[in-house]
PDB file of N, CA, C and O in Angstrom:
ATOM      1  N   UNK A   1      21.251 -36.170  22.023  1.00  0.00           N
ATOM      2  CA  UNK A   1      21.760 -34.811  21.866  1.00  0.00           C
ATOM      3  C   UNK A   1      20.980 -34.062  20.788  1.00  0.00           C
ATOM      4  O   UNK A   1      20.678 -32.878  20.938  1.00  0.00           O
ATOM      5  N   UNK A   2      20.652 -34.772  19.686  1.00  0.00           N
ATOM      6  CA  UNK A   2      19.930 -34.138  18.589  1.00  0.00           C
ATOM      7  C   UNK A   2      18.533 -33.727  19.039  1.00  0.00           C
ATOM      8  O   UNK A   2      18.018 -32.704  18.589  1.00  0.00           O
ATOM      9  N   UNK A   3      17.914 -34.506  19.917  1.00  0.00           N
ATOM     10  CA  UNK A   3      16.593 -34.207  20.418  1.00  0.00           C
ATOM     11  C   UNK A   3      16.603 -32.930  21.263  1.00  0.00           C
ATOM     12  O   UNK A   3      15.653 -32.147  21.220  1.00  0.00           O
ATOM     13  N   UNK A   4      17.671 -32.722  22.025  1.00  0.00           N
ATOM     14  CA  UNK A   4      17.794 -31.522  22.860  1.00  0.00           C
ATOM     15  C   UNK A   4      17.913 -30.278  21.983  1.00  0.00           C
ATOM     16  O   UNK A   4      17.319 -29.244  22.289  1.00  0.00           O
ATOM     17  N   UNK A   5      18.675 -30.372  20.899  1.00  0.00           N
ATOM     18  CA  UNK A   5      18.843 -29.246  19.980  1.00  0.00           C
ATOM     19  C   UNK A   5      17.510 -28.912  19.316  1.00  0.00           C
ATOM     20  O   UNK A   5      17.165 -27.737  19.187  1.00  0.00           O
ATOM     21  N   UNK A   6      16.762 -29.918  18.897  1.00  0.00           N
ATOM     22  CA  UNK A   6      15.461 -29.662  18.284  1.00  0.00           C
ATOM     23  C   UNK A   6      14.501 -29.051  19.291  1.00  0.00           C
ATOM     24  O   UNK A   6      13.696 -28.187  18.943  1.00  0.00           O
ATOM     25  N   UNK A   7      14.584 -29.501  20.542  1.00  0.00           N
ATOM     26  CA  UNK A   7      13.731 -28.951  21.591  1.00  0.00           C
ATOM     27  C   UNK A   7      14.062 -27.475  21.824  1.00  0.00           C
ATOM     28  O   UNK A   7      13.159 -26.660  22.012  1.00  0.00           O
ATOM     29  N   UNK A   8      15.350 -27.130  21.813  1.00  0.00           N
ATOM     30  CA  UNK A   8      15.755 -25.734  21.993  1.00  0.00           C
ATOM     31  C   UNK A   8      15.259 -24.864  20.845  1.00  0.00           C
ATOM     32  O   UNK A   8      14.841 -23.728  21.068  1.00  0.00           O
ATOM     33  N   UNK A   9      15.300 -25.380  19.623  1.00  0.00           N
ATOM     34  CA  UNK A   9      14.824 -24.610  18.478  1.00  0.00           C
ATOM     35  C   UNK A   9      13.337 -24.320  18.610  1.00  0.00           C
ATOM     36  O   UNK A   9      12.891 -23.210  18.316  1.00  0.00           O
ATOM     37  N   UNK A  10      12.575 -25.297  19.045  1.00  0.00           N
ATOM     38  CA  UNK A  10      11.132 -25.103  19.228  1.00  0.00           C
ATOM     39  C   UNK A  10      10.875 -24.066  20.312  1.00  0.00           C
ATOM     40  O   UNK A  10      10.000 -23.213  20.161  1.00  0.00           O
ATOM     41  N   UNK A  11      11.627 -24.133  21.398  1.00  0.00           N
ATOM     42  CA  UNK A  11      11.462 -23.168  22.483  1.00  0.00           C
ATOM     43  C   UNK A  11      11.799 -21.766  21.987  1.00  0.00           C
ATOM     44  O   UNK A  11      11.085 -20.816  22.310  1.00  0.00           O
ATOM     45  N   UNK A  12      12.865 -21.616  21.212  1.00  0.00           N
ATOM     46  CA  UNK A  12      13.238 -20.303  20.689  1.00  0.00           C
ATOM     47  C   UNK A  12      12.175 -19.742  19.745  1.00  0.00           C
ATOM     48  O   UNK A  12      11.862 -18.552  19.799  1.00  0.00           O
ATOM     49  N   UNK A  13      11.628 -20.583  18.892  1.00  0.00           N
ATOM     50  CA  UNK A  13      10.577 -20.137  17.979  1.00  0.00           C
ATOM     51  C   UNK A  13       9.341 -19.717  18.767  1.00  0.00           C
ATOM     52  O   UNK A  13       8.735 -18.689  18.464  1.00  0.00           O
ATOM     53  N   UNK A  14       8.967 -20.490  19.762  1.00  0.00           N
ATOM     54  CA  UNK A  14       7.810 -20.137  20.586  1.00  0.00           C
ATOM     55  C   UNK A  14       8.048 -18.843  21.361  1.00  0.00           C
ATOM     56  O   UNK A  14       7.119 -18.053  21.530  1.00  0.00           O
ATOM     57  N   UNK A  15       9.262 -18.612  21.830  1.00  0.00           N
ATOM     58  CA  UNK A  15       9.575 -17.364  22.519  1.00  0.00           C
ATOM     59  C   UNK A  15       9.492 -16.170  21.584  1.00  0.00           C
ATOM     60  O   UNK A  15       8.994 -15.115  21.977  1.00  0.00           O
ATOM     61  N   UNK A  16       9.966 -16.313  20.365  1.00  0.00           N
ATOM     62  CA  UNK A  16       9.869 -15.234  19.381  1.00  0.00           C
ATOM     63  C   UNK A  16       8.408 -14.916  19.088  1.00  0.00           C
ATOM     64  O   UNK A  16       8.023 -13.748  19.026  1.00  0.00           O
ATOM     65  N   UNK A  17       7.600 -15.946  18.909  1.00  0.00           N
ATOM     66  CA  UNK A  17       6.169 -15.736  18.663  1.00  0.00           C
ATOM     67  C   UNK A  17       5.518 -15.067  19.869  1.00  0.00           C
ATOM     68  O   UNK A  17       4.724 -14.141  19.705  1.00  0.00           O
ATOM     69  N   UNK A  18       5.839 -15.516  21.063  1.00  0.00           N
ATOM     70  CA  UNK A  18       5.272 -14.943  22.284  1.00  0.00           C
ATOM     71  C   UNK A  18       5.652 -13.478  22.426  1.00  0.00           C
ATOM     72  O   UNK A  18       4.789 -12.650  22.720  1.00  0.00           O
ATOM     73  N   UNK A  19       6.911 -13.139  22.228  1.00  0.00           N
ATOM     74  CA  UNK A  19       7.342 -11.751  22.343  1.00  0.00           C
ATOM     75  C   UNK A  19       6.739 -10.884  21.245  1.00  0.00           C
ATOM     76  O   UNK A  19       6.431  -9.714  21.474  1.00  0.00           O
ATOM     77  N   UNK A  20       6.570 -11.450  20.061  1.00  0.00           N
ATOM     78  CA  UNK A  20       5.903 -10.707  18.987  1.00  0.00           C
ATOM     79  C   UNK A  20       4.459 -10.404  19.328  1.00  0.00           C
ATOM     80  O   UNK A  20       3.980  -9.293  19.104  1.00  0.00           O
ATOM     81  N   UNK A  21       3.766 -11.393  19.869  1.00  0.00           N
ATOM     82  CA  UNK A  21       2.374 -11.167  20.287  1.00  0.00           C
ATOM     83  C   UNK A  21       2.284 -10.154  21.422  1.00  0.00           C
ATOM     84  O   UNK A  21       1.370  -9.329  21.451  1.00  0.00           O
ATOM     85  N   UNK A  22       3.222 -10.214  22.350  1.00  0.00           N
ATOM     86  CA  UNK A  22       3.215  -9.241  23.446  1.00  0.00           C
ATOM     87  C   UNK A  22       3.515  -7.831  22.944  1.00  0.00           C
ATOM     88  O   UNK A  22       2.923  -6.863  23.421  1.00  0.00           O
ATOM     89  N   UNK A  23       4.421  -7.712  21.992  1.00  0.00           N
ATOM     90  CA  UNK A  23       4.777  -6.395  21.477  1.00  0.00           C
ATOM     91  C   UNK A  23       3.614  -5.741  20.749  1.00  0.00           C
ATOM     92  O   UNK A  23       3.449  -4.523  20.818  1.00  0.00           O
ATOM     93  N   UNK A  24       2.815  -6.526  20.060  1.00  0.00           N
ATOM     94  CA  UNK A  24       1.707  -5.988  19.284  1.00  0.00           C
ATOM     95  C   UNK A  24       0.353  -6.247  19.935  1.00  0.00           C
ATOM     96  O   UNK A  24      -0.678  -6.128  19.273  1.00  0.00           O
ATOM     97  N   UNK A  25       0.336  -6.598  21.214  1.00  0.00           N
ATOM     98  CA  UNK A  25      -0.922  -6.965  21.867  1.00  0.00           C
ATOM     99  C   UNK A  25      -1.882  -5.786  21.995  1.00  0.00           C
ATOM    100  O   UNK A  25      -3.089  -5.998  22.103  1.00  0.00           O
ATOM    101  N   UNK A  26      -1.392  -4.570  21.986  1.00  0.00           N
ATOM    102  CA  UNK A  26      -2.292  -3.432  22.117  1.00  0.00           C
ATOM    103  C   UNK A  26      -3.128  -3.197  20.866  1.00  0.00           C
ATOM    104  O   UNK A  26      -4.114  -2.463  20.932  1.00  0.00           O
ATOM    105  N   UNK A  27      -2.775  -3.787  19.734  1.00  0.00           N
ATOM    106  CA  UNK A  27      -3.555  -3.576  18.515  1.00  0.00           C
ATOM    107  C   UNK A  27      -4.795  -4.457  18.454  1.00  0.00           C
ATOM    108  O   UNK A  27      -5.656  -4.245  17.600  1.00  0.00           O
ATOM    109  N   UNK A  28      -4.901  -5.433  19.334  1.00  0.00           N
ATOM    110  CA  UNK A  28      -6.026  -6.352  19.272  1.00  0.00           C
ATOM    111  C   UNK A  28      -7.332  -5.707  19.737  1.00  0.00           C
ATOM    112  O   UNK A  28      -8.412  -6.201  19.411  1.00  0.00           O
ATOM    113  N   UNK A  29      -7.250  -4.630  20.479  1.00  0.00           N
ATOM    114  CA  UNK A  29      -8.445  -3.999  21.028  1.00  0.00           C
ATOM    115  C   UNK A  29      -8.734  -2.641  20.394  1.00  0.00           C
ATOM    116  O   UNK A  29      -9.614  -1.918  20.862  1.00  0.00           O
ATOM    117  N   UNK A  30      -8.013  -2.288  19.346  1.00  0.00           N
ATOM    118  CA  UNK A  30      -8.205  -1.012  18.664  1.00  0.00           C
ATOM    119  C   UNK A  30      -8.904  -1.282  17.342  1.00  0.00           C
ATOM    120  O   UNK A  30      -8.489  -2.174  16.602  1.00  0.00           O
ATOM    121  N   UNK A  31      -9.952  -0.536  17.029  1.00  0.00           N
ATOM    122  CA  UNK A  31     -10.633  -0.763  15.745  1.00  0.00           C
ATOM    123  C   UNK A  31      -9.740  -0.375  14.571  1.00  0.00           C
ATOM    124  O   UNK A  31      -8.906   0.523  14.679  1.00  0.00           O
ATOM    125  N   UNK A  32      -9.925  -1.055  13.465  1.00  0.00           N
ATOM    126  CA  UNK A  32      -9.148  -0.783  12.263  1.00  0.00           C
ATOM    127  C   UNK A  32      -9.701   0.445  11.573  1.00  0.00           C
ATOM    128  O   UNK A  32     -10.909   0.559  11.368  1.00  0.00           O
ATOM    129  N   UNK A  33      -8.830   1.355  11.219  1.00  0.00           N
ATOM    130  CA  UNK A  33      -9.236   2.566  10.509  1.00  0.00           C
ATOM    131  C   UNK A  33      -8.472   2.645   9.201  1.00  0.00           C
ATOM    132  O   UNK A  33      -7.253   2.477   9.164  1.00  0.00           O
ATOM    133  N   UNK A  34      -9.198   2.900   8.141  1.00  0.00           N
ATOM    134  CA  UNK A  34      -8.535   3.165   6.879  1.00  0.00           C
ATOM    135  C   UNK A  34      -7.960   4.571   6.939  1.00  0.00           C
ATOM    136  O   UNK A  34      -8.449   5.438   7.664  1.00  0.00           O
ATOM    137  N   UNK A  35      -6.921   4.768   6.165  1.00  0.00           N
ATOM    138  CA  UNK A  35      -6.497   6.150   5.967  1.00  0.00           C
ATOM    139  C   UNK A  35      -7.589   6.823   5.167  1.00  0.00           C
ATOM    140  O   UNK A  35      -8.668   6.254   4.995  1.00  0.00           O
ATOM    141  N   UNK A  36      -7.348   7.956   4.702  1.00  0.00           N
ATOM    142  CA  UNK A  36      -8.401   8.682   4.015  1.00  0.00           C
ATOM    143  C   UNK A  36      -8.880   7.916   2.785  1.00  0.00           C
ATOM    144  O   UNK A  36      -8.088   7.309   2.064  1.00  0.00           O
ATOM    145  N   UNK A  37     -10.167   7.957   2.568  1.00  0.00           N
ATOM    146  CA  UNK A  37     -10.780   7.200   1.477  1.00  0.00           C
ATOM    147  C   UNK A  37     -10.232   7.628   0.119  1.00  0.00           C
ATOM    148  O   UNK A  37     -10.010   6.789  -0.755  1.00  0.00           O
ATOM    149  N   UNK A  38     -10.015   8.913  -0.057  1.00  0.00           N
ATOM    150  CA  UNK A  38      -9.543   9.370  -1.365  1.00  0.00           C
ATOM    151  C   UNK A  38      -8.091   8.995  -1.627  1.00  0.00           C
ATOM    152  O   UNK A  38      -7.664   8.995  -2.782  1.00  0.00           O
ATOM    153  N   UNK A  39      -7.326   8.677  -0.600  1.00  0.00           N
ATOM    154  CA  UNK A  39      -5.930   8.273  -0.803  1.00  0.00           C
ATOM    155  C   UNK A  39      -5.788   6.795  -1.146  1.00  0.00           C
ATOM    156  O   UNK A  39      -4.781   6.389  -1.725  1.00  0.00           O
ATOM    157  N   UNK A  40      -6.782   5.990  -0.795  1.00  0.00           N
ATOM    158  CA  UNK A  40      -6.673   4.557  -1.018  1.00  0.00           C
ATOM    159  C   UNK A  40      -7.721   4.061  -2.005  1.00  0.00           C
ATOM    160  O   UNK A  40      -7.381   3.514  -3.055  1.00  0.00           O
ATOM    161  N   UNK A  41      -8.979   4.249  -1.674  1.00  0.00           N
ATOM    162  CA  UNK A  41     -10.061   3.668  -2.471  1.00  0.00           C
ATOM    163  C   UNK A  41     -10.236   4.384  -3.801  1.00  0.00           C
ATOM    164  O   UNK A  41     -10.419   3.741  -4.835  1.00  0.00           O
ATOM    165  N   UNK A  42     -10.181   5.695  -3.781  1.00  0.00           N
ATOM    166  CA  UNK A  42     -10.463   6.472  -4.990  1.00  0.00           C
ATOM    167  C   UNK A  42      -9.201   6.920  -5.729  1.00  0.00           C
ATOM    168  O   UNK A  42      -9.290   7.745  -6.638  1.00  0.00           O
ATOM    169  N   UNK A  43      -8.066   6.413  -5.372  1.00  0.00           N
ATOM    170  CA  UNK A  43      -6.813   6.856  -5.968  1.00  0.00           C
ATOM    171  C   UNK A  43      -6.517   6.055  -7.236  1.00  0.00           C
ATOM    172  O   UNK A  43      -6.236   4.860  -7.151  1.00  0.00           O
ATOM    173  N   UNK A  44      -6.576   6.689  -8.407  1.00  0.00           N
ATOM    174  CA  UNK A  44      -6.321   5.949  -9.649  1.00  0.00           C
ATOM    175  C   UNK A  44      -4.864   5.551  -9.821  1.00  0.00           C
ATOM    176  O   UNK A  44      -4.560   4.631 -10.579  1.00  0.00           O
ATOM    177  N   UNK A  45      -3.963   6.231  -9.129  1.00  0.00           N
ATOM    178  CA  UNK A  45      -2.534   5.929  -9.275  1.00  0.00           C
ATOM    179  C   UNK A  45      -2.219   4.531  -8.754  1.00  0.00           C
ATOM    180  O   UNK A  45      -1.397   3.830  -9.344  1.00  0.00           O
ATOM    181  N   UNK A  46      -2.852   4.115  -7.666  1.00  0.00           N
ATOM    182  CA  UNK A  46      -2.544   2.790  -7.121  1.00  0.00           C
ATOM    183  C   UNK A  46      -3.345   1.689  -7.799  1.00  0.00           C
ATOM    184  O   UNK A  46      -3.122   0.507  -7.534  1.00  0.00           O
ATOM    185  N   UNK A  47      -4.269   2.063  -8.666  1.00  0.00           N
ATOM    186  CA  UNK A  47      -5.061   1.063  -9.382  1.00  0.00           C
ATOM    187  C   UNK A  47      -4.511   0.756 -10.769  1.00  0.00           C
ATOM    188  O   UNK A  47      -4.826  -0.287 -11.340  1.00  0.00           O
ATOM    189  N   UNK A  48      -3.705   1.641 -11.309  1.00  0.00           N
ATOM    190  CA  UNK A  48      -3.169   1.473 -12.659  1.00  0.00           C
ATOM    191  C   UNK A  48      -1.773   0.867 -12.610  1.00  0.00           C
ATOM    192  O   UNK A  48      -0.886   1.404 -11.948  1.00  0.00           O
ATOM    193  N   UNK A  49      -1.578  -0.223 -13.291  1.00  0.00           N
ATOM    194  CA  UNK A  49      -0.264  -0.867 -13.336  1.00  0.00           C
ATOM    195  C   UNK A  49       0.751  -0.020 -14.096  1.00  0.00           C
ATOM    196  O   UNK A  49       1.949  -0.101 -13.829  1.00  0.00           O
ATOM    197  N   UNK A  50       0.288   0.777 -15.026  1.00  0.00           N
ATOM    198  CA  UNK A  50       1.207   1.603 -15.818  1.00  0.00           C
ATOM    199  C   UNK A  50       1.987   2.587 -14.956  1.00  0.00           C
ATOM    200  O   UNK A  50       3.133   2.904 -15.275  1.00  0.00           O
ATOM    201  N   UNK A  51       1.400   3.072 -13.882  1.00  0.00           N
ATOM    202  CA  UNK A  51       2.105   4.009 -13.009  1.00  0.00           C
ATOM    203  C   UNK A  51       3.236   3.321 -12.245  1.00  0.00           C
ATOM    204  O   UNK A  51       4.212   3.974 -11.872  1.00  0.00           O
ATOM    205  N   UNK A  52       3.121   2.029 -12.011  1.00  0.00           N
ATOM    206  CA  UNK A  52       4.207   1.292 -11.365  1.00  0.00           C
ATOM    207  C   UNK A  52       5.330   1.013 -12.346  1.00  0.00           C
ATOM    208  O   UNK A  52       6.503   1.013 -11.972  1.00  0.00           O
ATOM    209  N   UNK A  53       4.977   0.779 -13.588  1.00  0.00           N
ATOM    210  CA  UNK A  53       5.979   0.491 -14.610  1.00  0.00           C
ATOM    211  C   UNK A  53       6.689   1.776 -15.038  1.00  0.00           C
ATOM    212  O   UNK A  53       7.906   1.791 -15.223  1.00  0.00           O
ATOM    213  N   UNK A  54       5.905   2.868 -15.194  1.00  0.00           N
ATOM    214  CA  UNK A  54       6.456   4.148 -15.624  1.00  0.00           C
ATOM    215  C   UNK A  54       6.026   5.244 -14.640  1.00  0.00           C
ATOM    216  O   UNK A  54       5.098   5.997 -14.932  1.00  0.00           O
ATOM    217  N   UNK A  55       6.688   5.341 -13.481  1.00  0.00           N
ATOM    218  CA  UNK A  55       6.248   6.271 -12.453  1.00  0.00           C
ATOM    219  C   UNK A  55       6.403   7.738 -12.827  1.00  0.00           C
ATOM    220  O   UNK A  55       5.794   8.597 -12.189  1.00  0.00           O
ATOM    221  N   UNK A  56       7.201   8.047 -13.840  1.00  0.00           N
ATOM    222  CA  UNK A  56       7.393   9.442 -14.241  1.00  0.00           C
ATOM    223  C   UNK A  56       6.134  10.005 -14.905  1.00  0.00           C
ATOM    224  O   UNK A  56       6.045  11.217 -15.105  1.00  0.00           O
ATOM    225  N   UNK A  57       5.177   9.171 -15.245  1.00  0.00           N
ATOM    226  CA  UNK A  57       3.934   9.647 -15.847  1.00  0.00           C
ATOM    227  C   UNK A  57       2.936  10.173 -14.810  1.00  0.00           C
ATOM    228  O   UNK A  57       1.901  10.728 -15.177  1.00  0.00           O
ATOM    229  N   UNK A  58       3.237  10.003 -13.531  1.00  0.00           N
ATOM    230  CA  UNK A  58       2.357  10.517 -12.477  1.00  0.00           C
ATOM    231  C   UNK A  58       2.528  12.028 -12.412  1.00  0.00           C
ATOM    232  O   UNK A  58       3.649  12.534 -12.361  1.00  0.00           O
ATOM    233  N   UNK A  59       1.441  12.720 -12.414  1.00  0.00           N
ATOM    234  CA  UNK A  59       1.554  14.150 -12.252  1.00  0.00           C
ATOM    235  C   UNK A  59       0.857  14.877 -13.279  1.00  0.00           C
ATOM    236  O   UNK A  59       0.862  16.107 -13.276  1.00  0.00           O
TER     237      UNK A  59
END
């Protein structure tokens, strides 16, 4: 009986993985695009830890 329960758990996990892959399968053929360069790469706000600790200093 314990073996059947473990087998069902494995099947459920594999089904979740399969459905997840199917749901996101359209992203595998689309090239990755960054958002705007100045919002991510050149943004000093996301590079400074102080802005995360004291967000009221932004601005």
